[in-house]
C-alpha positions in Angstrom: 44.8 -143.5 169.0 47.8 -142.6 167.5 49.7 -139.1 166.9 51.9 -140.0 164.3 50.6 -139.7 161.1 53.1 -142.2 159.6 51.9 -145.4 161.6 49.2 -146.4 159.8 51.5 -146.9 156.4 54.2 -148.6 158.3 51.7 -150.8 160.0 50.2 -151.1 156.7 53.5 -152.3 155.1 54.4 -154.9 157.8 51.1 -156.6 156.9 52.9 -156.8 153.5 55.5 -158.0 154.6 53.9 -160.7 156.4 52.2 -161.4 153.5 54.7 -161.6 151.0 56.5 -163.9 153.4 53.6 -166.2 153.7 53.9 -166.6 150.3 57.3 -168.0 150.4 56.8 -170.6 153.3 53.7 -171.8 151.2 56.1 -172.3 148.3 58.1 -174.3 150.3 55.5 -176.3 152.1 53.8 -177.1 148.9 57.2 -177.3 146.9 55.6 -174.9 144.5 58.3 -172.6 142.4 55.6 -170.2 140.9 54.6 -168.8 144.0 58.1 -167.9 145.1 58.0 -165.8 141.8 55.0 -164.2 142.5 56.0 -163.2 145.3 59.4 -161.9 143.7 57.2 -160.1 141.4 55.6 -158.5 144.2 58.6 -157.5 146.1 59.8 -155.6 143.2 56.9 -154.1 143.1 57.0 -152.8 146.3 60.8 -151.8 145.5 59.8 -149.7 142.5 57.0 -148.2 144.3 60.0 -147.5 147.1 58.9 -149.6 149.5 61.2 -152.4 150.9 59.5 -156.0 151.0 62.0 -156.8 153.6 64.6 -159.9 153.3 63.5 -162.6 150.4 67.0 -164.1 150.3 66.3 -167.1 153.1 63.2 -167.6 150.6 65.0 -168.3 147.2 67.2 -170.5 146.1 70.7 -170.0 145.7 72.4 -169.2 142.6 75.7 -170.0 143.8 75.5 -172.9 145.7 72.0 -174.4 144.4 70.4 -173.8 148.1 67.1 -174.7 148.2 64.3 -171.9 149.4 64.4 -171.9 153.2 68.1 -173.4 153.4 71.4 -172.1 154.3 74.1 -171.6 152.0 76.7 -173.9 151.7 80.0 -172.7 150.8 81.9 -172.9 147.3 85.4 -172.3 146.6 86.2 -168.3 144.9 82.4 -167.7 146.2 82.4 -164.7 149.3 79.6 -165.6 151.9 77.8 -162.4 153.8 76.0 -163.2 156.6 75.8 -167.4 156.3 74.6 -166.3 152.6 76.0 -165.7 148.8 75.1 -162.2 148.1 73.9 -163.3 144.8 70.9 -164.9 146.6 69.7 -161.3 147.8 69.8 -159.6 144.6 66.0 -159.0 143.2 
């Protein structure tokens, strides 16, 4: 048994992050944008409650270059990229 009182909460948060990622993966697999919207709503609620729901940029379409969820961004003139993605893609 762990002596860390915060451990159960961290495990629960990690399970929630994994669940959100699974929803995004299902959205890609089934080509269902409504599943991405649901996962984004869950991420927003987590942020409001003070929790980071994990990286979302891989699971949403890019508003700059149109890269589909699950694919990499494409360089566009006049738009900077950070770690291979447009910063606009990671904003909720």
